[in-house]
N, C-alpha and C positions, 0 to 999 in steps of 0.2 A: 489911086482912087479907082481908075478903070479896072485894074487887075483885081482889086478886092471885090468890085461889083460883079465881075465875071465869075470869080471863084466861089462866091458865097452860095449860089444855088446848089453847086455840087456838094458843098459842105453840109448844107441843110438836108439835101436828099439822102446823103449817106447816114445822117443822124436819124431822120424821121422815117426813112424807108422801112426798116424792120418794125418800127412801132405801127406804121400804117398797115403793114402785112398782118401783124398780130390782131389789130382791131378788125380788119376785114375777115380774118378767120373766126373771130369770136362772133361776129354778126352772122356769118354763114352757118356756123354751128347752131346758133340760136334759132335760125330760120328753118334749118333742116330737122331739128329734133328738139321738142319742148323740154326734154330732160337735160339738155346740154348745160344750161345755167343753174341747174339744181345744186344745192349745197354739197350733196354727196358726190356728184360728178366733179365739181370744182376741187373738192378735197382730194379726190382720187387722182385727178390730173396733176395737181401740185405735188402730191406724195410720190407719184411715179416719175415726175420731173426731177425730184431731189437727187436720185442716184446719178443720173447723167449730168445733172447740173453741177453737183459737187466736183465731179471729175472734170467737167468742161471748164470750170474756173481755173484749175491747175493747167489744163491744156492751153488756156488763153496765154498764160505766162510763157509756156514752152514755145508756142508758135510766134508770139511777139518777139522773142529772142532769136527767131530764125530757126527753131527746131521743129521736131515732129515726134509723136509717139504713137505707134500703131499697136502697142502691146497692152493697153489699159484694160480691154475687155477680158483677155486671157489672164492678165495679172489679177483681176478681180475674182475670176473663177478659181485660180490657184490659191489666193488668199482665203477665200471662203472655204475651200476644201481643207486647207491646213488648219484654219480656225476651228472647224467642226471636229476634225480628228483630235486636236489637242483638248478641246472641251469634253469630248466623249471619253478620252483616255483619263482625264483628271477627275471625271465625275465620281468614280468609286472612292476616291481619296478625299475630295473636297466637298462632295455633296452638292445639292442644288441650293444656290444662293447667289448673292451679289459677288462674292470673291471669284467664283468660276466664270461669271460673265465678264468681270474686269480682266481676268486672265485671257479670255478669248479676244477681248478688245485690244489688249496689249500685244498679243500675237499678230493681230491684223495690222496694227500701226507699225510694229517693228518690221514685219514682212514687206509692207508697202514701202517703208523707208529704205530697206535694203534693196528691194527691186529697183526703185527709182535711182538709188545711188549707183547700182551696178550699170544701169543704162547710161547714167551720167559719166561714169568713169570711162566706159568704152568709147563714148562719143567725144568727151573733152580731153581725156588724158592720152588715149591711143589714136585720136584723130579719125575714128571711123565715122562713116556716114550715118546720120540718125535714122534714115529710112531703112538701111540694111540692118542696123543693130536692133531696132524695135520690131522689124519684121521677123528677125530670127528669134528674139525673145518671145514674140507672140506665139510662135510655134512651140517653143520650149514650155511655156507656162500651160498652154492648152494640152500638151502631151502629159505634163506632170500631173495635172488634175485628173486626167483620164486614167493614168497609172495609179494614182492614189485611190481612185474609185473602182479600180479593177474593171474599167469599161462600163461601169454602172453609175450609181448615184450614191453620194455620201449624205447620210441623213443624221441630223442632230437628234439625240435622245428625246423621246416624246415629252417626257416630264420637263426636261431642260428647255426644250423649245417653247413649251407653254409658259414657263417662267420668263423666258427671254422675249416673248412676243410683244409685250408693251413697249419695247424700244422702237418698234415700227408702228404698231396699232394704237399705242397710247399717245398722250400729249398733255398739253395744258391750255386752259382757256379755249378749248375747242379746236386747237391747232396741233396737228400731229408732230412728233419729234423730228421725223425726216425734214419736214418743211422748216421747222425752227433751225435745225442744224444747217440746212441749205442757206437760209437767210443770213445766218451768222458768217458762214463761209463767204458768201457774196459780199457782205459788208466789209469783212476783213480783206478780201481780195481787191475790192474797189479802192479802199484806203491804201493798200500796198502798191497798187498800180499807179495811183494818182498823187500820193502824198509822200512817197519815200524815194530815196536814191535808188533802191533796188528796182522799182518799177521803171524809173527813167533809164537805168542802165540796161534793162531788158529791151526797151525800145531802141536805144542807141546801138546795141549789139545787133539787133535784127535789121536795123537800117544799114549799118556798115561796121562790121566788127573790127576792121583795120583802123578806122577813125576812132572807134571806141578805145582801142588799145593805146593809141597815141594820146587819148584824153585821160589816161591812167585808170581806165575801167578794167577790172580783173575779169576778163571775158570768160575764161575757163571756169572760174569760181561761180560767176553769176549763172552761166548755163547749167552747171552742175546743180546749183540750188533749185533751178526751175524743174529739173527732173526729180529731184528729191521731194520737192513740194508736191508735184503731181503724184508720186508714189504714195505719200502720206494721205493725200486726199482720196486716192483709190481705196486705201485702207479704211478711211472714215466712211466712204460710200458702202463698202462691203459690210462694215459693222451695222449699218442701218438696213442693209439688204437681207442678210442672213435670217433674221427673225421673221421675215415676210413668208418665206417658203420653208425655212429650216433644212435646206438641202443644197448640194452643189454637184454639178456634173460637167461634162465636156460642153454642154450647151449653155452653161451659165455665163452671162456677160457677152453673149454672142452679138456682134456688131455694135457693141458699146463704143468702140473706137470710132466707128463711122458716125454715130450720133453725136459724140463729143466734138469731133472735128467739124462736122456740119454745123452744129450750134455755134461754135466759135466763128466760123467764116460767115454764116448768115448774120451774126450779130455785128459784123463790121470789122473784125480783126483782120489785118492784112495777112494773107497766106504766106507771103514772102518774108514776113516779119517787119518790125519797125514801128508798128502801131497796134494797140490792142485796147479793147473795151470790155471790161468785166460786166458792166450793166447790159451791154449789147449781147453778150453771151447768154445772159439770163433770158432775154427776149428770144434769142435763137432757140434755146432749149424749149421754151414755152410754145414757140411756133411748131417745132417738130413734134412735140407731145400732143398738141392740139390736132395736128394733121392725123396722127394715129388714132386719137380719140374720136374724131369725126368719122373716120373710116369704119371704126367699130360700131358707132351709133347709127350709121346709115348704110344703105346698100349701093351707094353711088359707085364705089370702087372696092375691090376685094382688099381686106386688111393685109392679105399676104403680099400685096404690092407695096407695102410701107417702105421696105428697104429700097426698092426701085425709085420711089418718089424722093426719098432722102438723098439717094445718089444723084438724081436729076437736080435737086436743090443745090447740092455742092457744086456741080458743074455750072449752074446758072449763076451762083454767087461769085465763083471765080471769074466767069466771063464778065460780070458787071464790075469786078475789081480791076480789070485790065485797063491800064493807062491812068489809074487813080494814084495820086501821089500819097505817100504815107501821111496820115493825120487828117485826110479828107474824108 
């Protein structure tokens, strides 16, 4: 009775802390700029959150299982460049229409799946450290997209880009497609984490992979699937991102890995693994996006310091996690 009483405040704070931070940010934004709560700004914030949010959902599973992936931003840039090259090459044969868009989407999904599987194989089958593998693949993908663009920018054919733009700018019932896709990914991710053996196995592996093995959990397979899932979600995020600008370069997806990891940690997922919250990751994504949005709407701090602020948030979140038991 006494133990439960003493531990409950920690549990409550770990749950409501990100929510309180989000509410405080919303209040601050509304007080600093009257346009902050406008329908246009809210839609913009949610749409911009979708790219990182979709990736962060996959990152939640990777980190929960005790892994890490630093390559997602570079992977997105490479997938975007490859997608644009394939669509531009196929344009004279296929013409502008739904088939060529579906071709580009298939390329993005397959490339994401393959990239995630490659990371997973190196980590689970060869026993290499996740930090080293994904740090190396981060450099490889960034160099590949720079090579594909010959040091410049890969641009989607103008007419094709115009046809493809509704995937980002369009929507239904006043809600844009990126927001809808993000919501579906979150719902699926939350159900997968909370209601399936896969989610429980991710937590078990992140908590203690040796114990998980003794409990007949296929550790290598589960970890592999987390990286494959993350790669596919990077492909989905890229599909939604390409029609926004219609181009890809070495700067595409820059620091996305930082934002995705920060969102996961801020949302309450344990950095060392063993416990993860998909819904918390969503709150983390919104917190980071709102910070950038507030900096853009006010002159309080230069928006160029956004990356520094995100880095500080990661450090603070990890400090607050010290000594916290998994699940708290």
